[in-house]
Each structure stands twice: as C-alpha cells, then as structure tokens.
N, C-alpha and C positions, 0 to 999 in steps of 0.2 A: 504494500500500500504506500503510494507516494505521499509524502508530507513535506510541506515547507511551513515552518512555524516561526513567525516574526515576534520579536520582543524588543523592549527598550524604549518604546514611545512614551510620550507624556507631555506635560505642560512645562514650558521653559520660558524664561524672560528673553527678550531680544538681546543678542550678544552672547547668549549662553551656548552650551554644548549638550549634545545627546549622542549616544552610541546605539545604533540599531543592530540587532543580530538576527540571523535567519538560520535555523537548524534544519538540515535536509535529511531525508531518509527515504528508502524505498526505490532508489535509482542510483546509477553510477555517477556520483557527484562530480568526479574528476574529469568527466567527459562533457560536461555542460558549462557553457558560459552562464555566468550569474549576473543578474541585474537588479537594481532597485528602481522602481517606478513610484510615482506619486500622483494622487488625484485630489484636487481641491474641490469643494462644493461648486457645482455649476461649470466645472472645467473638464477638459479631456485629460485622460491619464497620460502622463509624460514620462519619458525616460530620464532618470537622474544620473545614473552611473552604471557602467558595465565592466566586468573583468573577465578576461579569457581564461579557459580552464587550465592550461599548462604554462603558457608563457607569462601569464598574469599581467597582461597589458590592460590598462584601465583607460576608460574614456568617460568624459563627464559632459553634462549639459553646461552651456556657457554660464547659466545663472548660478551654478554651484561651484564652478572651478575655483580653486585655491581655498575653498571653505570646507568642502566635503572630501573624504577619502574612503574609497572602497577597498576592501581586502578580503582574502579568503584563506581558509585553512583546509586543504584537501584531506589532511589526515583526520580532521574532526568533522568534516562535512558541514562547515559553517561559512557564511559570508557575512561581513559586517559593513556598516556604513558609519564612519565617524563624521559627525556634523558639528562644525564650529561656527562661531559668529552667526548664529541663527537669526533670521529675520522674520517678521510677521508673514511675509509672502511665502515662507517655507511651510506654513501651516497646511497640512494635507494628511490624507491617509497614505501611508507608505507600504508598498508591496514588494515582496521578493519574487523574482522570476528566474526559472531555469530554462535555458534554450540549448537544443542541440540541432543545428541546421541540417546536418547530413541525414538525420532520421526524421526531420520535420516534427520534432517533439518539444513540447514546452509545458511547464507547470507553473502555477501561481500559488502564492501563499494567501492567507486570509486578510492580511494587512495589520498595521499598527498605527495608531493615531499620533501625530505630532502636532502640537499646538504651541505657537510662539506668540506670547502675549504678555503685556505688563499688567 
C-alpha cells in the first residue's frame, strides 16, 4: 500500500521557519523524483520544489528560491522541505508528490497546512 505522509505544518509568524517532512512507503522510493507542491485557497496547485532520485538535483519555483531547501534521504524514504523567511503568501496546503516518468506513475500525499500570519 503506497503512502506519503506529510508532517511539520503549522502556524508561523512572517520571517519564521518551518520544516516539512514526507515519509514514503509502499514503493521504491529511490527511483522516484520527489516534489513539494502547494495550493492556496482559490488558486491552482503549484510546484514549489523538486529533487531527482539519485543525482539529487533540486529545482525551485522562483518565488521560493534562496528561502526554501528540498532534501531527501533515500535510506529513510523521506523528503523534507526547509522553509525560511516565510511570508504570508506562502500560506497554503503543502503536498508531497512522487513521480517516476518512465513508468508514468505518481503518488500524492494528503497535505499539511502552512499558515504564515502575525
């Protein structure tokens, strides 16, 4: 049974930090690119960051570059998103996603809420 379980969301003041984690199970984690997406109320879901499975190359949305860092641990089947200098516009539900293009397979987590407010 495939599972992606996000954790670490919460309420934080502007300028603060949060670390999101996603624990994966039920599939071969090291063969999947892992991503974080977010969706704010009334907006489309958007890609925040992605990391490749072996070479660990990371890519970021322009809006989070230099503030967010994605990382993964293939030995623990986890992917994390360190978010610094958070802004109110970062408020959204954050989702973890696993993708494997050659098998056209992808999985989503249930999401964790991040709210940035004073």
